[in-house]
DSSP file (Angstrom, degrees, kcal/mol; ACC not computed):
  #  RESIDUE AA STRUCTURE BP1 BP2  ACC     N-H-->O    O-->H-N    N-H-->O    O-->H-N    TCO  KAPPA ALPHA  PHI   PSI    X-CA   Y-CA   Z-CA
    1    1 A M              0   0    0      0, 0.0     2,-0.1     0, 0.0     0, 0.0   0.000 360.0 360.0 360.0 129.6  134.8   53.5   42.0
    2    2 A K        -     0   0    0      1,-0.1     2,-0.1     2,-0.1     0, 0.0  -0.417 360.0-114.0 -81.3 147.8  133.4   53.9   45.6
    3    3 A S     >  -     0   0    0      1,-0.1     4,-2.7    -2,-0.1     3,-0.2  -0.281  26.9-106.2 -74.8 166.4  132.7   50.7   47.7
    4    4 A K  H  > S+     0   0    0      1,-0.2     4,-2.4     2,-0.2     5,-0.2   0.886 123.1  51.8 -58.4 -40.6  129.3   49.6   48.8
    5    5 A S  H  > S+     0   0    0      2,-0.2     4,-1.7     1,-0.2    -1,-0.2   0.787 108.5  50.2 -74.1 -25.8  130.0   50.7   52.3
    6    6 A E  H  > S+     0   0    0     -3,-0.2     4,-1.7     2,-0.2    -2,-0.2   0.885 112.5  48.4 -69.1 -45.5  131.2   54.1   51.1
    7    7 A R  H  X S+     0   0    0     -4,-2.7     4,-1.5     2,-0.2    -2,-0.2   0.873 109.7  51.1 -61.0 -42.2  128.0   54.5   49.1
    8    8 A F  H  X S+     0   0    0     -4,-2.4     4,-2.0     1,-0.2    -2,-0.2   0.920 110.3  50.1 -63.7 -44.8  125.9   53.4   52.0
    9    9 A Q  H  X S+     0   0    0     -4,-1.7     4,-2.3     1,-0.2    -2,-0.2   0.866 103.5  58.9 -65.3 -31.5  127.6   56.0   54.2
   10   10 A E  H  X S+     0   0    0     -4,-1.7     4,-2.3     2,-0.2    -1,-0.2   0.882 104.4  52.0 -67.4 -38.1  127.0   58.7   51.7
   11   11 A Q  H  X S+     0   0    0     -4,-1.5     4,-2.5     2,-0.2    -1,-0.2   0.957 109.4  48.9 -56.8 -49.3  123.2   58.0   52.0
   12   12 A I  H  X S+     0   0    0     -4,-2.0     4,-1.5     1,-0.2    -2,-0.2   0.903 110.2  50.0 -61.3 -41.5  123.5   58.3   55.7
   13   13 A D  H  X S+     0   0    0     -4,-2.3     4,-1.6     2,-0.2    -1,-0.2   0.859 109.1  53.6 -65.1 -35.3  125.4   61.7   55.4
   14   14 A L  H  X S+     0   0    0     -4,-2.3     4,-2.0     1,-0.2    -2,-0.2   0.910 107.2  50.9 -63.5 -41.7  122.6   62.9   53.0
   15   15 A Q  H  X S+     0   0    0     -4,-2.5     4,-2.1     1,-0.2    -2,-0.2   0.854 106.4  54.1 -62.8 -34.8  120.0   62.0   55.5
   16   16 A T  H  X S+     0   0    0     -4,-1.5     4,-2.2     2,-0.2    -1,-0.2   0.877 108.9  50.1 -65.0 -41.0  122.0   64.0   58.2
   17   17 A K  H  X S+     0   0    0     -4,-1.6     4,-0.5     2,-0.2    -2,-0.2   0.839 109.3  49.5 -66.3 -32.2  121.9   67.0   55.8
   18   18 A I  H ><>S+     0   0    0     -4,-2.0     5,-1.7     2,-0.2     3,-1.0   0.920 111.0  51.5 -71.5 -45.1  118.2   66.7   55.2
   19   19 A Q  H ><5S+     0   0    0     -4,-2.1     3,-2.3     1,-0.3    -2,-0.2   0.880 103.3  58.7 -57.8 -40.7  117.7   66.5   59.1
   20   20 A S  H 3<5S+     0   0    0     -4,-2.2    -1,-0.3     1,-0.3    -2,-0.2   0.681 100.3  56.8 -74.7 -11.0  119.8   69.7   59.5
   21   21 A C  T <<5S-     0   0    0     -3,-1.0    -1,-0.3    -4,-0.5    -2,-0.2   0.284 128.2 -95.4 -87.4   5.3  117.3   71.6   57.3
   22   22 A G  T < 5S+     0   0    0     -3,-2.3    17,-2.9     1,-0.3    18,-0.4   0.536  91.0 104.9  95.1   4.7  114.4   70.6   59.7
   23   23 A Y  E   < -A   38   0A   0     -5,-1.7     2,-0.3    15,-0.3    -1,-0.3  -0.823  44.8-168.1-119.8 161.1  113.1   67.5   57.9
   24   24 A N  E     -A   37   0A   0     13,-2.5    13,-1.9    -2,-0.3     2,-0.5  -0.977  14.8-143.9-141.9 156.0  113.3   63.9   58.5
   25   25 A I  E     +A   36   0A   0     -2,-0.3    37,-2.3    11,-0.2    38,-0.5  -0.994  33.3 163.1-120.0 127.2  112.6   60.6   56.6
   26   26 A V  E     -AB  35  61A   0      9,-2.6     9,-3.2    -2,-0.5     2,-0.4  -0.831  38.6-108.3-136.8 168.0  111.2   57.8   58.6
   27   27 A N  E     -A   34   0A   0     33,-2.9     7,-0.2    -2,-0.3     2,-0.2  -0.859  40.8-107.9-100.6 138.4  109.4   54.5   58.2
   28   28 A C     >  -     0   0    0      5,-3.3     4,-1.0    -2,-0.4    31,-0.1  -0.432  22.0-142.0 -65.1 130.5  105.7   54.3   59.3
   29   29 A G  T  4 S+     0   0    0     -2,-0.2    -1,-0.2     1,-0.1    30,-0.1   0.650  97.1  41.1 -72.7  -5.1  105.7   52.3   62.5
   30   30 A N  T  4 S+     0   0    0      3,-0.1    -1,-0.1    22,-0.1    -2,-0.0   0.851 132.9  10.7-106.2 -56.1  102.5   50.6   61.3
   31   31 A C  T  4 S-     0   0    0      2,-0.1    -2,-0.1    21,-0.1    -4,-0.0   0.580  92.0-123.2-103.9  -7.3  102.7   49.9   57.5
   32   32 A G     <  +     0   0    0     -4,-1.0    -3,-0.1     1,-0.2     3,-0.1   0.399  57.1 148.9  85.7  -2.3  106.5   50.5   57.0
   33   33 A S        -     0   0    0     -6,-0.2    -5,-3.3     1,-0.1     2,-0.4  -0.295  56.6-103.4 -66.6 155.0  106.0   53.2   54.2
   34   34 A I  E     -A   27   0A   0     -7,-0.2     2,-0.4    -9,-0.1    -7,-0.2  -0.637  44.0-170.0 -84.4 125.4  108.6   55.9   53.9
   35   35 A V  E     -A   26   0A   0     -9,-3.2    -9,-2.6    -2,-0.4     2,-0.4  -0.988  13.1-151.2-127.1 133.2  107.2   59.1   55.4
   36   36 A L  E     +A   25   0A   0     -2,-0.4     2,-0.3   -11,-0.2   -11,-0.2  -0.809  26.3 160.7 -99.4 140.8  108.6   62.6   55.3
   37   37 A H  E     -A   24   0A   0    -13,-1.9   -13,-2.5    -2,-0.4     2,-0.4  -0.984  42.4 -99.3-154.8 160.7  107.9   65.0   58.0
   38   38 A E  E >   -A   23   0A   0     -2,-0.3     3,-1.4   -15,-0.2   -15,-0.3  -0.674  29.1-138.3 -82.7 136.4  109.2   68.3   59.6
   39   39 A I  T 3  S+     0   0    0    -17,-2.9    -1,-0.1    -2,-0.4   -16,-0.1   0.873  99.7  49.8 -57.3 -41.4  111.3   67.7   62.8
   40   40 A N  T 3  S+     0   0    0    -18,-0.4    -1,-0.2    -3,-0.0     3,-0.1   0.204  86.8 109.3 -93.0  16.1  109.8   70.5   64.8
   41   41 A E  S <  S-     0   0    0     -3,-1.4     4,-0.0     1,-0.2    -4,-0.0  -0.287  85.7 -59.4 -78.5 173.0  106.1   69.6   64.1
   42   42 A I        -     0   0    0      1,-0.1    -1,-0.2    -2,-0.1    -4,-0.0   0.103  61.7 -95.6 -45.1 164.0  103.9   68.3   66.8
   43   43 A D  S    S+     0   0    0     -3,-0.1    13,-2.1    12,-0.1     2,-0.3   0.344  99.7  72.5 -78.9  12.9  105.0   65.1   68.5
   44   44 A T  E     -C   55   0B   0     11,-0.2     2,-0.4    12,-0.1    11,-0.2  -0.895  63.5-150.0-125.9 160.0  102.9   62.8   66.4
   45   45 A I  E     -C   54   0B   0      9,-3.5     9,-2.1    -2,-0.3     2,-0.7  -0.988   4.7-153.7-125.0 122.5  103.1   61.7   62.8
   46   46 A E  E     -C   53   0B   0     -2,-0.4     7,-0.2     7,-0.2     6,-0.0  -0.883  20.4-134.6-104.1 118.7  100.1   60.8   60.6
   47   47 A C     >  -     0   0    0      5,-2.0     4,-1.7    -2,-0.7     5,-0.2  -0.606   5.9-151.6 -72.1 124.4  101.1   58.3   57.8
   48   48 A P  T  4 S+     0   0    0      0, 0.0    -1,-0.1     0, 0.0   -13,-0.0   0.527  93.5  51.2 -75.7  -3.1   99.5   59.5   54.5
   49   49 A Y  T  4 S+     0   0    0      3,-0.1    -2,-0.0   -16,-0.1   -14,-0.0   0.843 126.0  16.8-101.5 -41.7   99.4   55.9   53.3
   50   50 A C  T  4 S-     0   0    0      2,-0.1    -3,-0.0   -17,-0.0    -1,-0.0   0.476  94.1-128.3-108.6  -5.6   97.7   53.9   56.2
   51   51 A D     <  +     0   0    0     -4,-1.7     2,-0.2     1,-0.2    -5,-0.0   0.606  54.1 153.9  64.9  11.0   96.1   57.0   58.0
   52   52 A R        -     0   0    0     -5,-0.2    -5,-2.0    -6,-0.0     2,-0.6  -0.516  37.9-145.7 -72.4 133.4   97.7   55.9   61.3
   53   53 A L  E     +C   46   0B   0     -2,-0.2     2,-0.3    -7,-0.2    -7,-0.2  -0.900  33.4 164.8 -96.7 128.2   98.4   58.6   63.9
   54   54 A M  E     -C   45   0B   0     -9,-2.1    -9,-3.5    -2,-0.6     2,-0.1  -0.953  40.8 -95.4-139.0 162.7  101.6   57.8   65.9
   55   55 A A  E >   -C   44   0B   0     -2,-0.3     3,-2.3   -11,-0.2     4,-0.4  -0.427  39.1-117.4 -64.6 146.1  104.2   59.1   68.2
   56   56 A K  G >  S+     0   0    0    -13,-2.1     3,-1.5     1,-0.3    -1,-0.1   0.820 115.8  61.8 -52.9 -32.7  107.3   60.2   66.6
   57   57 A S  G 3  S+     0   0    0      1,-0.3    -1,-0.3   -14,-0.3   -13,-0.1   0.531  94.3  62.0 -70.5 -11.7  109.1   57.5   68.5
   58   58 A D  G <  S+     0   0    0     -3,-2.3    -1,-0.3     1,-0.2    -2,-0.2   0.490  94.7  69.7 -89.8 -11.2  107.0   54.8   66.8
   59   59 A C  S <  S-     0   0    0     -3,-1.5    -1,-0.2    -4,-0.4   -31,-0.1  -0.870  79.2-148.9-116.4  97.0  108.4   55.8   63.4
   60   60 A P        -     0   0    0      0, 0.0   -33,-2.9     0, 0.0     2,-0.1  -0.203  28.4 -97.3 -63.1 153.6  112.2   54.9   63.1
   61   61 A D  B     -B   26   0A   0    -35,-0.2   -35,-0.3     1,-0.1     3,-0.1  -0.465  26.5-132.8 -64.1 141.8  114.5   57.0   61.0
   62   62 A Y  S    S+     0   0    0    -37,-2.3     2,-0.4     1,-0.3   -36,-0.2   0.915  90.4   9.2 -66.6 -43.5  114.9   55.5   57.5
   63   63 A L  S    S+     0   0    0    -38,-0.5     2,-0.3   -52,-0.1    -1,-0.3  -0.994  75.6 163.5-132.9 145.3  118.7   56.0   57.7
   64   64 A Y    >   -     0   0    0     -2,-0.4     3,-2.2    -3,-0.1     2,-0.1  -0.995  45.9 -78.6-154.1 158.4  120.8   56.9   60.7
   65   65 A E  T 3  S+     0   0    0     -2,-0.3     3,-0.1     1,-0.3   -56,-0.0  -0.387 117.1  28.7 -60.3 132.4  124.4   56.9   61.8
   66   66 A G  T 3  S+     0   0    0      1,-0.4    -1,-0.3    -2,-0.1     2,-0.1   0.361  83.6 140.9  99.8  -1.3  125.3   53.5   63.0
   67   67 A L    <   -     0   0    0     -3,-2.2    -1,-0.4     1,-0.1     2,-0.3  -0.461  42.3-143.9 -76.3 144.8  122.9   51.7   60.7
   68   68 A T              0   0    0     -2,-0.1    -1,-0.1    -3,-0.1    -3,-0.0  -0.783 360.0 360.0-113.5 158.4  124.5   48.6   59.4
   69   69 A Q              0   0    0     -2,-0.3    -1,-0.1   -64,-0.0    -2,-0.0   0.485 360.0 360.0 -75.4 360.0  124.0   47.1   55.8
């Protein structure tokens, strides 16, 4: 059985694989919802839940290397 830390790292590794396909999973910088977007699209993200238009930098990655539990 894998440890919690190993399972957590697997999730980060899966996020990295998704990003390598040109997609990303982020949190809306306004309402916190999980938003999927294409990495190479324009520099803004429109949240489908709160309708807020934000810069990509306002929407942090859901998972990323170095994230702590």
